[in-house]
C-alpha positions in Angstrom: -30.8 -20.5 4.9 -27.2 -19.0 6.6 -25.8 -16.5 3.9 -22.1 -16.4 3.6 -19.4 -13.3 3.7 -18.2 -14.6 0.6 -21.6 -14.5 -1.2 -22.7 -10.9 0.3 -19.7 -10.0 -0.7 -20.1 -11.2 -4.4 -23.6 -10.1 -4.7 -22.7 -6.7 -3.1 -19.6 -5.7 -5.8 -21.5 -7.6 -8.2 -24.1 -5.0 -7.5 -21.9 -2.2 -7.0 -19.7 -3.0 -10.7 -23.2 -3.5 -12.7 -24.4 -0.3 -11.4 -20.8 1.4 -12.0 -21.0 -0.2 -15.4 -24.3 0.5 -16.5 -24.3 4.4 -15.5 -20.8 4.8 -17.4 -22.3 2.9 -20.3 -25.3 4.6 -20.6 -23.3 8.2 -20.2 -21.0 7.2 -22.6 -23.7 6.1 -25.5 -25.5 9.0 -24.9 -22.1 11.5 -25.3 -20.8 9.7 -28.2 -24.0 9.8 -29.7 -24.4 13.3 -29.1 -20.8 14.0 -30.2 -21.4 12.3 -33.2 -24.8 14.2 -34.5 -23.6 17.2 -33.7 -20.4 16.2 -35.5 -22.2 15.4 -38.4 -24.2 18.3 -38.5 -21.3 20.8 -39.0 -19.9 18.4 -41.3 -23.5 18.9 -43.3 -23.5 23.1 -42.6 -20.1 22.6 -44.4 -21.5 21.0 -47.1 -24.4 23.5 -47.6 -22.2 26.3 -47.6 -20.1 24.7 -50.7 -23.0 23.4 -52.2 -24.3 27.2 -52.4 -20.7 28.4 -53.6 -21.0 26.3 -56.6 -24.8 26.8 -57.3 -24.1 30.8 -57.2 -20.9 30.1 -59.4 -23.2 28.3 -61.7 -25.9 31.2 -61.7 -23.3 33.6 -62.6 -21.4 31.4 -65.3 -24.6 30.7 -67.1 -27.0 33.6 -65.9 -29.6 30.6 -64.5 -30.1 26.7 -64.8 -32.4 25.9 -67.7 -31.2 23.2 -69.8 -30.6 19.5 -68.7 -27.2 20.1 -69.8 -26.7 22.8 -67.3 -28.2 20.9 -64.2 -26.1 17.9 -65.1 -22.8 19.9 -64.8 -23.8 21.5 -61.5 -25.0 17.9 -60.3 -21.5 16.6 -60.6 -19.8 19.4 -58.9 -22.6 18.8 -55.8 -22.0 15.0 -56.3 -18.2 15.5 -55.5 -19.3 17.4 -52.5 -22.0 15.3 -51.7 -19.6 12.0 -52.1 -16.9 13.4 -49.8 -19.1 14.2 -47.1 -21.9 11.3 -47.4 -25.0 13.6 -47.7 -27.3 13.7 -50.5 -27.5 17.6 -51.8 -30.3 18.9 -53.1 -30.9 22.9 -54.8 -34.7 24.4 -55.2 -35.0 27.4 -57.2 -36.7 30.8 -55.5 -40.2 29.1 -55.8 -39.0 26.0 -53.4 -39.0 23.9 -56.9 -36.1 21.0 -56.4 -34.2 21.5 -59.8 -31.2 18.8 -58.9 -30.7 16.1 -56.8 -27.4 14.2 -56.0 -29.0 10.9 -54.6 -29.4 9.6 -58.3 -29.0 10.7 -62.2 -32.3 10.6 -62.1 -34.0 11.6 -58.8 -37.5 11.2 -58.9 -37.3 14.5 -56.0 -36.6 17.1 -58.8 -39.5 18.5 -59.5 -40.9 18.2 -56.1 -41.4 21.6 -53.9 -40.1 22.4 -50.9 -42.8 23.5 -48.0 -43.8 26.6 -48.0 -42.7 26.5 -44.1 -39.5 25.1 -44.5 -38.8 28.1 -47.1 -40.5 30.4 -44.7 -37.6 29.7 -42.1 -34.7 29.4 -44.2 -35.6 33.0 -45.9 -35.8 34.6 -42.0 -32.6 33.8 -41.2 -29.5 34.5 -42.9 -27.4 30.4 -41.7 -27.9 27.5 -42.0 -30.7 25.5 -40.3 -31.3 22.2 -39.1 -34.7 21.4 -40.2 -36.9 18.5 -38.9 -36.2 15.4 -40.9 -37.3 14.9 -44.5 -39.4 17.9 -44.2 -42.0 15.8 -46.0 -40.0 14.9 -49.0 -40.4 11.5 -49.5 -36.6 9.1 -48.5 -36.6 5.8 -47.6 -35.1 5.9 -44.2 -34.9 8.5 -41.3 -32.2 11.5 -42.3 -31.5 14.3 -40.7 -31.7 17.8 -42.4 -29.5 21.1 -43.1 -31.1 24.1 -45.0 -29.8 27.2 -46.0 -31.0 30.4 -48.2 -29.2 31.0 -51.5 -29.2 35.0 -52.0 -27.0 37.3 -54.9 -24.8 39.8 -54.2 -27.9 42.0 -53.1 -29.2 39.9 -50.5 -32.4 38.3 -52.9 -33.2 34.6 -52.7 -31.9 32.9 -55.5 -33.0 29.3 -54.3 -32.1 27.0 -51.6 -29.8 24.6 -50.7 -30.0 21.4 -48.5 -28.0 18.6 -47.5 -29.4 15.3 -46.1 -27.5 12.5 -44.3 -28.7 9.3 -43.4 -29.6 8.8 -39.4 -29.1 5.4 -39.4 -25.8 5.9 -39.4 -25.6 6.8 -36.1 -27.9 4.2 -34.9 -24.9 2.1 -36.6 -22.6 3.9 -34.6 -24.2 3.8 -31.2 -25.2 0.2 -31.8 -21.3 -1.0 -32.5 -20.0 1.3 -29.5 -22.7 -0.7 -27.4 -21.6 -3.9 -28.7 -17.8 -2.9 -28.2 -18.8 -1.6 -24.4 -20.9 -4.9 -23.6 -18.5 -7.4 -24.4 -15.7 -5.0 -22.4 -18.3 -4.7 -19.7 -18.7 -8.4 -19.3 -14.9 -9.1 -19.3 -14.2 -6.7 -16.7 -17.3 -7.9 -14.8 -16.0 -11.8 -15.3 -12.6 -10.8 -14.2 -14.0 -8.8 -11.2 -16.3 -11.8 -10.0 -12.9 -14.2 -9.8 -10.6 -11.6 -8.3 -13.2 -10.8 -5.7 -14.0 -14.7 -5.3 -10.1 -15.2 -4.9 -9.8 -12.1 -2.3 -12.7 -13.1 -0.4 -11.4 -16.3 0.2 -8.0 -16.0 1.1 -9.9 -13.0 3.4 -12.6 -15.5 5.0 -10.2 -18.4 5.0 -8.8 -17.1 8.2 -11.9 -16.3 9.8 -13.2 -19.7 9.3 -10.3 -20.7 10.6 -10.8 -18.7 13.9 -14.7 -19.8 13.7 -13.3 -23.7 13.9 -10.6 -22.7 16.4 -13.5 -21.4 18.6 -15.9 -24.3 18.4 -12.9 -26.2 19.3 -12.2 -24.3 21.9 -16.0 -24.2 23.4 -15.9 -28.0 23.4 -13.2 -28.2 25.6 -10.1 -28.2 23.5 -7.9 -25.9 25.2 -5.0 -26.5 22.8 -7.1 -25.0 20.2 -5.0 -22.0 18.1 -5.2 -20.4 14.8 -2.0 -19.9 12.6 -1.3 -16.3 12.0 -0.4 -15.2 8.2 0.3 -11.6 7.7 -0.2 -8.7 9.1 -3.2 -7.2 8.5 -6.0 -6.9 11.0 -7.5 -10.7 10.5 -3.9 -11.8 11.0 -4.5 -9.5 14.5 -7.8 -11.0 15.2 -6.1 -14.3 14.8 -3.0 -13.2 17.2 -5.7 -11.5 19.8 -7.6 -14.9 19.9 -5.0 -17.0 20.3 -3.6 -14.8 22.8 -7.0 -15.4 24.8 -7.0 -19.4 24.7 -4.0 -19.2 26.2 -4.7 -17.3 28.9 -8.0 -19.3 29.3 -6.2 -22.5 28.9 -3.5 -21.5 31.5 -6.5 -20.6 34.2 -8.3 -23.8 33.4 -5.1 -25.5 34.3 -5.1 -23.2 37.0 -8.6 -24.1 37.9 -8.2 -27.4 37.8 -4.7 -27.5 39.7 -6.3 -25.5 42.6 -9.5 -27.9 42.9 -6.8 -30.6 43.5 -5.1 -28.7 45.7 -8.0 -27.8 47.6 -9.6 -30.6 48.1 -6.2 -32.7 48.6 -6.3 -29.4 51.8 -10.0 -30.5 52.9 -9.3 -33.8 53.0 -6.2 -34.5 54.7 -7.4 -32.3 57.9 -10.8 -33.6 58.2 -9.9 -37.3 57.7 -7.2 -36.6 60.3 -10.2 -34.6 62.5 -12.7 -37.5 62.1 -10.0 -40.3 63.1 -9.1 -38.5 66.4 -12.8 -37.8 67.3 -13.5 -41.4 66.5 -10.9 -42.1 68.5 -11.6 -40.0 71.5 -15.3 -41.4 71.4 -14.9 -44.8 71.0 -11.7 -45.1 73.6 -8.9 -46.3 71.4 -7.3 -43.2 72.5 -6.7 -43.0 76.0 -7.9 -40.1 78.3 -4.9 -39.4 79.2 -3.5 -38.4 75.5 -6.7 -37.1 74.6 -5.4 -33.4 75.1 -2.5 -34.1 73.0 -4.9 -35.3 69.9 -7.0 -32.1 70.7 -4.4 -30.0 70.3 -3.7 -31.8 66.9 -7.6 -31.7 66.1 -7.2 -27.7 66.6 -4.4 -27.4 64.8 -6.4 -28.9 61.7 -8.9 -27.0 62.3 -6.8 -23.6 62.1 -5.5 -24.9 58.8 -9.0 -25.1 57.5 -9.9 -21.8 58.8 -6.6 -20.4 57.0 -6.7 -22.1 53.8 -11.1 -21.1 53.8 -9.6 -17.6 54.6 -7.5 -17.5 51.8 -10.3 -18.4 49.2 -12.4 -15.6 50.4 -9.7 -13.6 50.3 -9.3 -14.3 46.8 -13.1 -14.0 46.0 -12.8 -10.4 47.7 -10.3 -9.4 45.7 -11.5 -9.8 42.2 -14.8 -8.5 43.2 -13.0 -5.2 44.4 -15.4 -5.1 47.6 -12.5 -3.7 50.4 -11.6 -0.1 50.9 -8.2 0.4 51.9 -7.3 2.5 54.7 -4.4 4.7 54.1 -1.9 6.4 56.1 1.8 6.7 57.1 3.3 4.2 59.9 6.3 2.3 60.6 7.3 -0.3 58.1 9.3 -2.1 61.1 6.3 -2.3 63.6 4.5 -4.8 61.1 7.8 -7.1 60.7 8.2 -7.6 64.5 4.9 -8.2 65.3 4.6 -11.0 62.6 8.4 -11.9 64.1 6.8 -12.3 67.6 3.6 -14.3 66.2 6.2 -16.9 64.9 8.6 -16.7 67.5 7.5 -20.5 68.2 8.5 -21.6 65.0 11.8 -19.5 65.1 12.9 -21.4 68.1 11.9 -24.8 67.0 13.7 -24.7 63.6 17.3 -22.8 65.6 16.5 -20.8 62.6 18.4 -17.2 63.0 16.9 -13.7 62.0 19.8 -11.3 60.5 19.0 -7.9 60.1 16.5 -7.9 62.9 17.3 -3.9 63.7 13.8 -2.1 64.2 14.0 1.5 63.2 11.1 4.2 62.6 10.9 3.6 58.4 7.3 5.2 57.5 5.5 3.9 54.8 2.0 5.3 53.2 -0.2 2.4 53.0 -2.8 0.3 54.6 -1.6 -1.3 57.4 -3.4 -4.5 58.2 -3.4 -5.4 54.1 1.0 -4.9 54.5 0.6 -7.0 57.6 -1.0 -9.8 55.2 1.4 -9.5 52.4 4.7 -9.4 55.3 2.6 -12.5 57.2 3.0 -14.8 53.9 6.1 -13.8 52.9 7.7 -14.5 56.1 5.2 -18.1 56.7 6.7 -18.9 53.0 10.2 -18.1 54.2 9.7 -20.7 57.6 8.4 -23.2 55.3 11.6 -23.5 53.3 14.1 -22.5 55.7 16.2 -25.5 56.8 16.8 -26.0 60.1 19.8 -23.9 61.6 19.6 -21.7 58.6 18.9 -17.8 58.5 16.0 -15.4 57.8 17.4 -11.5 56.6 15.4 -8.3 56.6 16.3 -5.4 55.4 14.8 -2.0 54.9 16.1 0.9 53.2 14.1 4.2 52.2 15.0 6.0 49.0 13.9 9.5 49.7 14.6 10.7 46.0 12.0 8.2 44.4 9.6 8.7 47.5 9.4 4.7 48.3 10.5 2.6 51.2 11.9 -1.0 49.6 11.1 -4.5 51.8 14.0 -7.3 51.6 13.1 -10.7 53.3 16.1 -13.4 52.0 16.0 -17.1 53.6 18.2 -19.3 53.3 17.6 -23.1 51.6 17.4 -24.9 48.2 15.8 -21.8 46.4 13.6 -21.0 43.4 14.6 -23.0 40.2 15.0 -20.2 37.5 12.4 -21.9 35.1 9.9 -21.3 37.9 10.9 -17.9 39.3 8.9 -16.1 36.9 5.5 -17.5 37.7 5.8 -17.8 41.1 3.4 -14.8 41.7 0.6 -16.6 39.7 -2.6 -17.4 40.8 -2.3 -21.2 42.3 1.1 -21.9 41.1 2.9 -24.1 42.3 6.9 -25.1 41.8 6.8 -28.4 42.0 3.4 -30.0 41.8 4.8 -33.5 43.0 5.6 -32.6 46.9 3.4 -32.3 49.4 0.6 -29.9 48.8 0.6 -29.0 52.7 4.6 -28.4 52.1 4.3 -25.8 49.0 0.8 -24.8 50.2 -2.2 -24.1 47.6 -0.5 -21.5 45.6 -2.2 -17.8 46.5 -0.6 -16.7 48.9 2.4 -15.0 46.8 -0.7 -13.7 44.7 -2.4 -12.0 47.2 0.6 -10.3 48.0 1.5 -9.2 44.8 -1.8 -8.4 44.5 -1.8 -6.0 47.5 1.5 -4.5 46.9 0.6 -3.5 43.8 -3.0 -1.9 44.7 -1.0 0.0 47.3 1.2 1.5 44.3 4.3 -0.8 44.8 6.2 -3.9 42.8 6.9 -6.8 44.4 9.2 -9.2 42.6 11.6 -12.5 43.7 15.4 -13.2 43.8 17.0 -16.8 44.0 20.2 -18.6 43.9 19.5 -22.4 43.6 20.8 -24.0 46.5 21.9 -20.9 48.6 19.0 -18.7 49.1 15.2 -17.4 48.4 14.6 -13.1 48.8 11.2 -11.7 48.1 11.8 -7.7 47.7 8.6 -5.2 47.2 8.6 -1.2 47.6 6.3 1.0 49.5 4.8 4.3 49.0 6.8 6.5 51.5 5.4 8.5 53.8 2.9 11.6 52.5 2.7 14.7 54.5 -1.0 14.9 53.8 -3.7 11.6 53.8 -4.3 10.2 50.7 -7.7 9.2 50.1 -8.9 5.3 50.4 -8.8 3.9 47.3 -10.9 0.4 46.6 -8.9 -2.5 46.8 -10.1 -6.5 46.6 -9.0 -8.0 49.9 -9.2 -8.1 53.7 -6.5 -9.6 56.0 -6.8 -12.4 58.4 -4.2 -11.2 60.4 -3.5 -7.8 62.4 0.1 -5.9 62.9 -1.0 -5.0 66.5 2.4 -4.8 68.6 3.2 -7.7 70.4 4.9 -7.6 73.8 6.9 -10.8 73.4 10.8 -10.9 72.7 12.3 -12.9 70.0 15.5 -13.6 70.0 18.2 -12.3 67.8 21.4 -14.2 66.5 
């Protein structure tokens, strides 16, 4: 049977409280009893001293105690001492015979003899001595006994003085103390139990809420969240859970969107390829038109290859399989090579290249990977630059900061303010209602961001709706020595080789 945190905490707290209270109770009763006994013996000792003084005065006054009248007078004096100290006083002569007892007017103890062993003990010391209980004199119940030898001025023993105190009074005192303690301990345990249940309930309720949210989350309800209360560790746990849930939910949405986009991207070219191939085979497409449609098939196959390479790039990027080959090189070589590669598209759309003035500006990075970054950004710019628009370049070097900044701007519709913060997220598409082919699968900018960050730079975008979009990224400037090759998770699909073709500048 599963044991809850409340029951375990309550059991542990109860055990600790019971042990603590028991230890305190036993110690308290022990020391209280000891104190009470010590105090009682001190009082009895004082009683013995006073009784001895009264005995000495009586002996000097009447020169001995022989008549009943003399004993009665001494008994009254001793009874006054006895009553004030709640003790029984007994006097014995030098032979150990009891001559006066304050217990009753006619005490049965008078005439009894004190044991020789007791008189021997008292004769050997000149102080009060605690004796064994009752020392063979019969009393009902248990008594503490203190005795002392009475001596004259010469030091000769003239008698013995004893004080008896009922030992049951300590038992009554101990029982009373124990009863009071048990009532207090029971009350404290009850209050502690109530407080423990309330505290553990408040502590475990958020945990149960987190567990319930996690259960719902595991069943696919990715919108499950935990209400956060307070600022303690449990609240921090709830906050962390909500963050994790949001991250997983966003990833799940991105994954679903990505699967849908990929399915659309794969289905469209494959449908075209199959239709054109079937048309060539069955003669629907005449021989003189076959070259044209074979070109279309080739373009569609290239599109599938690019999509496949992008998916492989993401896999390698996340697994960290690639080693960067960092070196100093001219960033304009990469920009020029990509511009030449897109020459036909630039010419077809009558796009003007602004700021295309290659110079020698060295960066310290992997040329192939930065080629992929510039390729993705330039390809993205071409997709959204209207016919007759422009694509501008700006490359500056900040030697004091040791960085090179590359800006690629294109005219066009721009990016909305709502979408701008998310365009570098994996699988993100600004407008999912638009054509997948137009917007792509939403992974090029994610790859570019990761590569720039792994190269030691930063990347961001700026846009003004209806006017322009500008992508800006920084790279480390040239170093005097080669850097070690850190690992990164993305190879490139295109190389930054110099191209001998010419691009028309306007």
